[in-house]
N, C-alpha and C positions, 0 to 999 in steps of 0.2 A: 332216546332220546328217544321215538316217538313220532321226523317229521313234516301232508303239505300240497294243497292244490295249486297248480300253476295257473295264475290269474291272467291269461292272455287271450286275446281274440284269436280264433283258429278257424280253419275252413270248416263250414257246417254249423259255426256257432253265431247266433244273431249279434251283430256288432252294436256298439253303444250309439246312441244318438250323436250325430255329428262326426262320427269316426267311420271312415271307409273300411269295407270289408277287407281282411288281410293285413290291416295296419294295427300295431300293438296298441291296445286301449289302456295304456298307462294312465292317462288323465282324461277325464270326462270331457273336457273342451277339445281334445284332439291333439293338443300339444304335449310334448314329453318334458319331463323335469330334466334339467341339465346338471344337477348335483343331488346328492343323497338328502332326503328329508329326515335328518337325524332324530328329532324328537319322536317322530312316528315310528322309526325303526327301533329306537330305544324302548318304546312302549311294546313293540313286538317282542324284543329281547326279554323284557320283564314277564310278558305272558309265557315265553318259553321257560323262563326261570320258575315261575309259579308251577307250570305243569311238571317240571323235572323234580322240583323240590317236594311237591305233594305226593309224588309217587314214591320217593326214597326216604322221606322223613321218618316213617315208622321204624326203619331200621336202626336208628339211633335212640329210639325211645321204647324198645321191646320190653325191658324188664318192668317198667313203670305201667305201660299199657297193659301187659299180661296180668299184673297184680290187680289192677283196677277192673278189668273186665272178667277176671276169674277164669282165665284160660291159660294154657301153657304158652311159653315163648315161641315155640314152633308153630303153634295155631295162630298166635299174634302176627308171626312172620308172613302168614298167608294174606294179610291186609295188602301186602305189596304185590303179591301174585293175583289177587282178585282185581287189582287196578289194572294190571297189565292185560288180564283176560277181558275186562269191560272194554278196553280200548281195541284189542284185537278182534273181538267179535263185532263191533258195532261200526268201526271206522268206514268200512266199505258201504254197507247199506245206508248209514247216515250221510255219507258224502253224496251218494246218489239222490237221497231223498231231499237234501237241502241245496241241491246245485243251482236251483232257481232263486234262492234266497239272496238278498243284498248282502254283500260280503261283511260289511260293518255290523249289520244286524246280527249275522251269524257268529262274528267273533265275540260280540258283547254277550250273546246267549251262551257261548261256550264258557266264557269266564264267569259269568253268573252262576253257572253250574258248579264251578270250583268253589265259589263263596258259599254256596248252600251246602255242598258236600263237606267241605271242612268245617263248617259250623256245626253240622249234625254230628260228625266225627268227634269234635271237642265235647259236645254236650251228651253223646251217647253214654248209657250205663250198661249196655248189653252188647255181647259180641255179635249177635245176629244183626242188630241195627248198625253197628259199626262197619260190618262187611257190605251191608246194602249201600251205605254212604260211600265206601271205597269203590264199589262197582260203578256208582253214578259218577264218581270223579274220574273213573277210567273212560266212561262214556264221554264226558266233557273233553277229556284228553283226545279222544278219537276225532272229534269235531275240530279241536284246535289244531292238532298236528297235521290234519289234512287241509289246513288253510294257511298256516303261517309263512312257510317258505315261498309259495306262490304269491302271497300278499306282499311280502318283502321284494320279491323280484319284480312285481308290477309297479311298484312305486319308484323304481329306479331306471335311469336311462341304460340303454343296452350295454355300454362298456363298464357300467358300474354294478350290473345286477348280481354277480358272483359276490362282490364285496357286500352288497345290501343283505344278501342271504347270510353271509358269514356273520355280520353285525346281529342279526336276528337270532342266529343260532348260538351266540356267545352265552346266552343264558345257561346252556347245558353244563359247561365246565364250571361256570360261576356257581350254579346250584350245588353240584357235586363237590367242589373244592372249598367253598365258603359257606354255602347255604346249610348243607347237612350237618357240618360241625357247629355252626351257630345255633341251628334249631335243636340239635342235641343238647348244647350247653344251656339254652333257655329252658328246655324241658327238665333238665336236672336242677337248675337253679330255682324254677318256679314250679312248673308242672307240665306234663305233655299236653294237657288241654289248652294251656295258654299258648304253647307253640302252634297249635293248629288254629287258634283264635287270631293269632298274629298273621297267619296265612290269609285268613278271611279279610282282615283289615287291609292287608297289602292289595288283595284282589279288588276290594271295594275302591281304593284309591286309583288303581289300574283302570277301573271302568270309567272314571272321570278323565283320566289321561287319554285313553282311546277315543272317547267322545270329542275330546277337544283338538286332538293332533292328527289321528289316523283318517286318511281319506276313505271315501266310500266308493264301491264299485258294484256293478250289477252282477247278478249271478249269471250262470251259463246255461243256456238250453239250445238244443237243436232248432233249426228253423222250422221244422215240422211240429215243433211243441213237444217232442219227446226227448227225454234225457238219453244221452249215449249210454249203452249198456257197459257197465264196469268191466266185465271179463273180456270184452273185446281188446282191451289194452294188452292182454297177453299175446295177441296175434301181431302186434307192432314189433318189427325188428329192434332189437336192443333192449326192450323192456325186460324180458325174462332174464337175460344175464345180470342186469342191475339188481333185480330182485334177488336173484340167488346169492350175489356178492353181499347184498344187505343182510340177509338172513345169516349167512355163515360168519360174516365179519362181526356182527352184533352178538351172535351166540359166543364166538370165541372171547370177545371182550368181557361179556357178562359173567361167563364161568369164572373167570379170574378176579374181576372187580367185585362181585358179590362177596367172595370169600377172601378177599384181601387181607383182612384182619386176622383171619385163621392162618392164612399162609405166613404172614409176618411173625405171628406167635410161634409158629413151627421153627422159625429161624432165630427166635429169641429177640425179635424186634417188636414185640407186641405194644410196648409203650411209645413207639414211634410211629404209630399208625397215623395219627393226625398230621405229622410233618410229612410222611410219605404221600399222603393224599393231597397235601398243600403243593408239594413239588410237582405231582401229577397234573394238578389244576393249573399251576402256572404255566407248565409245558403245553397244556392243552389250549391255553389262551394264545400263547405264541403261535401254535399250529393254525388257529382260526385266523389270525392276522396274516400269516403267509398265504394260506389257501385264498383268503379274500383278496389278496393283491395279485395272486397269479392264476386264479381259476379260469379266467376267461381265455387264457392262452394255453394253459398246461394242465387241463382236467385229467387227461389220461396219465401223464407222467406223475402227477400229484397223488393219484390214486395208487399207482404202483409204488410210490415212495412211501405212502401211508401203510400200506400192507407189509412192505418189507421192514419198516421201522418197528411195527408191533410184533413181527415175527423175530426180529433180532432181540428185542426186549424180552420176549418169551424165552428164547435160547439162553440168553444170559441168566434169567431166573432159574431156568432148568439145570444149568451146570455150574454157575458160578455165585449162586445165592449165599454161600457161606460168608462172603464178604459184604459187609453192610455198604461199603462205597459202590461196589458193583450193583446192589440193589437200587441205590439211588440213580446210578447210570441207566439201569433198565427202566425204571419208573419214568425218567425224563424222556427216554426215547419212545416209550409207551404213550405218554401224553402227546409228544410230538406227532406220532402217527395217528392217534385216535381223535384229538381234538377237531380236526378239520374234516373228519370222515362224514358226519351228518351233512355238512355243506356239500361235499363231493358227491355223496350219493343222491341227495335230493335234487341237485342241479343236474346229474346224469340222468335220472329217471324222468325229470321234466323235459330235457332236451330230447330224450329218445321217444317219449310219449306222443309229442306232436299234439295233435288234435284229441288224443285220448289221455293227455297228461294229467288231468284230474283224477281219472280212474287209476292210473299208474301210481300217482301219489298216494291214493288211499290204500293200494296194496302194499306199497312201501311201509306205511304206518301199521298196517296189520302185521306184516312179516317182522318188522322191528320190534313190536311188542310181544309177538309170539316168540321171538328169539329171546327176548328178556326173560319171559316166563320159563322157557325151556332152559336158559342158562342157569337159572336158579336151581331147577329140578335136576339138570345134568351135574351141576357142581355138587349138589347134595349127594348124589349117587356116587360120584368120584370120591368125595370126602369119606364116605362110609366104607367103600371098597378098597380104594388105593391110597388114600391119605392126601393131604394138601400138596405134597410134591408132584402130584399128577397134573395140577392145573396147568403150569406152563407148557407141559407136553401136549396137553389136550388143545390149547391154543395153537401150537405149531401144526398139529394134525388138521385143524379146521382151516388154517390160513393157506395151506398148500393148494387146495382147489380154488380159493378165492384168487390167489396170484395167477393160477392158470387160466380161469375164466376172464380176468381183466385182460391179460395179455392176448387171448384169443379174440375178445370182442373189439377188434381193431376198427371194423366198419360200422358197427352199430353197438351202442351201449357206452363204450369208452373210446370214442374215435380219436385219432391222433390230432385232427382239426375238428373244433366244434362247428356244427352246422349253423349258418346264418340265414335264417328264413324269416319271413315276415311274421310267423306265428310265434317265433322264439326271440326275435330280435327287435 
C-alpha cells in the first residue's frame, strides 16, 4: 500500500487560527467532530483505491500492453517497478517541500497527477513515454500516501481515529481483490487503454467528490518558518522499530503476493487464482473492520496477532499446500493478518513520531514502496534459483525478526498502552 502525514498540531508547529497551541487542530473552528464524516472518509478510501489499483493494474494487462508497446512482458512488468521507485525516491523530499501547503490543495494536486499519468499511459504508443508516465504516477502516489492516513486521523474525534484510518485504508484490499480482476476483465473485453482511461474518469469524479466533502486544513511549519528536517524523525524513540517492521513485513508479503499465480500454478490451482484472491480480499476487509474497532486499545496485540497470522499462513503453504482446502485456510489467515497491517503501521508511526510524525510517515511511505520493489526483485530471484515453493519459506524467515522487534518495542513503537497526549489525541 504505500501509506501518510499525521495532520495534528504539535509542539513547535504553528497552530491554526482560533485553536490553542497543543490542542488537536481537527476542525478549523477549534471544535472537534463527534462522529465520523463518512462521505469525506469514503472519498479518501477511493483515493487509496486509485493509488493501489494504478500501481498494480499493469500486472493483469501485461500481454496486451507488451504487444502494443513492442517490448517483452518482462520489460512491461517494469511499469509496476518504476511506479514504486517513483514513490520511494520522492515521498520524503516532496513531503518536506509541500509541508506548508494547504492539505486539500495538496490532495487535489496529487489526484490530478494520477489523472494525467493514467491518461498519458492510455494514449502512449512508446515504451519510454509509458515509463515516464508511470514514474509520474508513482510521484503522485508519494504525495498522496504521505497525506491520506493523517488526513483521515485529523477528521475524526480521538476515540474514532483508528477507525477513520481503517475506513480510508479499506481501498487497498478492495483494489487488490476487486479492482485488479475487474480492470483485467475490462482490458481483455475492450482494451488495456480503456482500462487506464476508466481510471482517469474515476479520478476526475473523485476530484469533485473531494472538493465537495473533504475539509481543508493548513500545512505545517515550524514557528521560525523553517520546516522540520525529515531525518530527525529517526532520532525519535520508537520510529526506527516501526520502520523496520514496515519494511520487513511488506517485503515478506510482496514476495508471495506478486507471484501468487505462479505459486498456485505449481500446485495445480492456476485456474483458481481469481477465487483465491477473492478469499484473500474478503479476509482482508474483515481484518480492517476488526483493526478499526480495536486499534485504540490494542494496537500492540493486534500487530503481534497480524504477524503471527501471516506466519502461520506461510507455514501452511510451506508444508500443507498439497491440499487445496488448506491453501484456502492459509489464504484466509493471510488476509486476516495482512488486511489491517497498513492501518496498524501507519498509526504506530504516527503515535511514535510525535511532532516529527509527518517526516516519519514520509519515511514509512518510502520504505513501503522500496519493499514492494524489492519484493518483486527478490521473488524473481527466488523463482529462478529455488522455484515457487521457496516463497512461503522466505516469508517465514522475514517474519521472525518482525515478531522479535514488535515484541521488544514495548516502551516505544508498539507500546502496550497508546500514549494520550495533546499532540496525538
